[in-house]
N, C-alpha and C positions, 0 to 999 in steps of 0.2 A: 483430562484432556489428551494426554500423550504419555508414552512410556517414560520410564525414569531416565533413559539415555537420550531422549529427544531434546533438541534445543527448544527452549521456551523463552520468548521475550516477555510474556505476560504470565504471571503466576497468581491466580485468583481463587479465593474461597470467600463465602459470604462474609462481608465486613472486613476483608483483608485483600490488599493488592500490593504485589511486588513487581517492579519492572527491572529487567536486566539492563544495566548501564552499558549501552553499546559503545559509548565513547572509550571504554577501557578494553574492549576486545581488540585483538585475540589473546592478549597476554594475561588478562585478568578477568575473571568471571565474578561480577559483583551485582547484587540486587539492592535496589533502594525501596523503602517503604513509602507508599502513597496513601495518605490519610484523608485527603479532601481534594476538591477541584483546584485549589491553588497549587497543591503539589503536582497535580496532573498537568496543569498549564505549564508550569516550569519544566517538568520532565519532557514535555513535547517540544517546547520552544528551545530548550537547551540540547536537543538531540539525544537525550537519554534513550528515548524510544523514537523510532522513525519508521517510515513505510506507511503509505496511506491507510491500509486496513488496520494496522496496529495502532496508528494514531487515533482513529475513530474509537476503537475498542478501549484504549487506555483512557480516553476522555470520558466515555460513558461509564466505565467501571470506577473511575476516580470519584465521580459524583455518586455512584451507587454506594460506595464505601462511606462517603460523607453523610448520606441520608439514612444509612442503615440503622443508626442508633441516635438519630437527631431528636432533640427535645424541641418539638415544634407545636405551638399552640394555636396556629391559624386555621382557617377554613380550608376545605378541599381546593377551592379556587385559588386561595393564597399559596397553598402548597404547589399547585401546578405552576403558578407564576414564579415561585421561587426556583423551581427546577428549570423553567424556561430561561430565566435570567442567567443562571449558572451555565447552561448550555451555550448561550450566546457568548459568554466570557470564554469558554473553552474553545469555541470555534476561532476566536481571534488569535490563538496560539500558532496556527499554521493555515493561513487563508487559502493556499493553493490546493490543498488536499480536499477534493470534493466529498470523499467518503465521510469526513468529519462533519461537514455541514449537512450532508444527506442524513446521517444518523441523528444529528441534533434535531432536524426538522421532523423526522418520523417520531422521535421520542417526545417532542413538544406536542405534536398532534395527539399522540397517545394519552399523555397526562391531561391534556385539555378536554378530551372526550370523556375520560374517566371521571374527571371532576364534576361533570354534569349530573352524575348519579351517585357518586361516592358519599358515604356517610361521615367520613372523617379524613383528616390529612394523612393518617397512617396508611390508608388504602392507596392513596396516590403514590406514596413512596414505595410501597410494596409492589405495585404494578410496574413502576419504573425499574426497580431492582431486577425483577424477573425478566423484563424485556431486555435489559442490558446483558444479563447472563445468557439469554437466548442468542443474542448477537454473537457472543463468544463461541458458543457451540456451533452455530450455523457457519461461521467463518471457515472453520476447518473443513466442513463438508463441501462448501463452495469451492475452496481451494483445490480439493481433490478432484472435483468435477472439472475445474479449469484444466488441471493437469491431464486428465483422461481425454477430454475433448481435444486439447491442443496437441497431444502426442499423436493421436490417431489422425488428426487433420494434417499435421505437418508431414507425417509419414506418407499419406496419400499424395500430398502435393509434390513430394520428392520421389514419386514413383515406387512407393513401398520399399524404399532403400532400407537396408539393415546395417548401414554404416554411416550414421549421421553425426556431424560435428556442428556445434552451435556456439554462438557468442552471446554473452549476456552482459548487462551494464547495471551498475549500482547493486542494490541488494533487494531481492524480492522473495526471499525464502521464509523459513520459520521465524526468523528474527524480525521480519517486516509485517508479519501477520499473526494470527492466533496459532498457526502451525501449518506445515507443509509448503505453503508459498504459492505465488501466482506464476510469474515467468520461471522461477526456479522450480516450481511445482511441475511445470511442463517438462523441464529437464529431468527431474526425478522420475516422472512417468516414462520418458524415453529410455532412461537408464534401466528401470525395472522391467521394461518391455524387451530389453536386450538389443536395442537398436542404436543406442548412443555410443559413438566412438570416443568423443571427447567433448568436454565443455570448456570453453575459453571464457575467462572473466577479465574485465578491465579493472584498473586501479580505482577509477571513478574519483578523480581529483575534484575539489581539493580536500574533501572529507574522507576520501579513501574507503567508501562503503564496500567497494568491490574487493580490494586487497585485504581489508580487515574483517569483513563480515561474510561476503559471498565465498571467498576462498576458505574461510573458517568452516562454513557449512558444507562445502563440497568435500573437504578433507574429512570432516566428521562423518559424512554419509558414505565415504569411500567411493565417490564418483570420480572417474578419471578426469582430471582438470588441469588447466594451465593458466597462469596469470600473465597478462600482458599489460604494457603501458597503454594509456588511452591513445597515445599518438601512434601506436603500432597497429591499430585496427584495420586501416586501409591496406597496409602491406600484407596483413594476414589474409584479407579477402582477395587481394591480387594474386596471391599464391594458390588460391583455390582450396584453402584449408578449412573453410566453414561453408555450410550450405544454407544456414539460416541465422538470423539475429532474433533473439527473443528478449523483450524488455517489459517492464511493468508500466503503470500509468498512475499519475496522481489526479488527473482530470481528463475526460474525453468529451469534446464538444459534440453537439448534435450532428455535425457534418463529418465526424470521424477524426478531426484534428486532435492531437494528443499532447498533453503536457506531461513531461517526465523529467527525471534528473538531468541537469545540464550535461551536455555531451551526447544525448540521445539523438538529437537532430543531426549531428556530425555522422553518427553511425548510419542513420537512415539514408543520407545523401551518398555515402560511400557504398552502402548496400545496393542502392539503385544503380549506380554506375557500374558495379561489378556483377550485377545480375544475381545478387544474393537475396533470398526472401527475408522480409522484415515483418515480424509479428509483435503485436501488443497483447499482453495477457493481463486481464484485470476483471474484477467482479462488475456486475451490471451497475452497482452503486457508484462506480467511478464515472459513469456516463451522465453528463450534465445537460439535459435537454433544454435547459433555460438559456444556454449559450449557443448561438447559431454557428460560431466558428471559434477557432483558437485565438483569433485576434482579441477576443473579450476575456481571455483567461488572465487573471491577476498573477503576475510572476513575482514571487518573493525574492528579495535581495538579502543576502546573508552578510554577516560581519566581515569587514576587510581583513580581520585577523586570521580568518581561515586561509587566506592566501599569503599573508605577510609572515605567518608563523608556521612551524611544522606541527604535525599531529592535529591537523584541522583547526589550528588556532590556539591549541593548548600548549604547544612546545616553544622552542626558542625561535627567535627571529631569523628568517631565511631570505628576506627581500630587502632591498635598499630602503633606508629610511626616507620618507618624504614622497615615495611613489604613490600615485593615486590608484584606486582599486575599483574594478567593476566585478561584482561577485553574485550573479543571478543564480538562484538555486535550481531553476528549471529552465527548459526551453520547450518550444512547441514544434512538433513534427507534423507537417501537413498530411492530410489523409491520402493524397496521391502518392506518398512514399510508403504507405503501409499495405502489406499484402493482405492481412486479415487481422481482425480483433477477436481474441479468444476470451470468452466469458464462461461462466458456469452453466449457462443455458445452451450456448451454441457458438460457432465461429462465424463471424460476419465479415464480408468485404465492405469497406467503407464506400465502395462505388456501386454496390447493388441498391436499387431502389427499395428493396425489401429490408435493407438495413434499418432505415428510418422507421418503417412500420414495426419491425421486430423490437427495436429498443423502446419504442413507445409502448408497445403491448407489455413487454417485460417490466418496464418501469412502473406502469400503472398497476400491474399485478403485485409487485413488491410493495408499493405504497399501501395497498390494502392489507397485505398479509400480516404485518406487524400489529396493526390495530385489531384486526379480526381475531388473531391468535390470542392477544392479551385480553380481549373483552369476551372471548368465548363465542 
């Protein structure tokens, strides 16, 4: 998948899956073994692995490992039902990330169709495993396409400037995907193209994905970067030190409203006020056409301990005993605050009428691709 010096959140070989425990970064690099869907569910829920694309891949591959050597005596239809039930269970680990439910739906459709003609249960499991492995390979290619499209688009929007500084939030790089990244992939592409002056990253409280993970990746890749407190973003924009904000997405509604890590909405409001362009970088699978607007997006609430204790809830108590806590994991940025949505296919403005036509076309095309490829 990547060179030996590349960061990898997911290390997979047939019947073997290891996930980088991102809770221990940047001070410790430790991988956990995932042997079945239960291990995968716990790893996703406990934030061992995070980032919408990586969550979907970890879930699919955890089940692939489970069925790789499974002693199953049922019919093909029963094997398909077994996989479908396991996927439903995995989706419940992080309900806001649409990539997870999208992948589950496509894989369920695949095994259901395969069961109509398969001779035995083993064929169902084999098709599933191959499809999950294809997802892993395709994710890197999609991320690189997002990076390329985004870098070119942003440079054009900024008058072909060769001195661009950007701000990003949370973590959207190799640690959140199979490799390269989405929003951080765009930053990588700007850097490799010689037009990035500096990348700024926020802490991303309370789990500190920015200071622990994004900063870790930027230093690893030798990209000029500066860490700021979440509360410093508006001041940074006021000083004119950034020309664009680039973030990822866990779910994009049909109208362009976008759910992302809590604090994204704050950045979008500040960017609008200060005349800073605001971009969302995500694969097409993050677009949920079933949701007309962001009002329908389910927002996950995390444990109060993430605010009450240091280290995202893992360390010592830092808040007053008895205080109540509201800890949403995500917020929704309205489409009217977004300059453009960057995907592996193209860059879309949420306000263009063709945006809706384009995402419908691409979504329908992708829905067919997985099944067609697997069935030949």
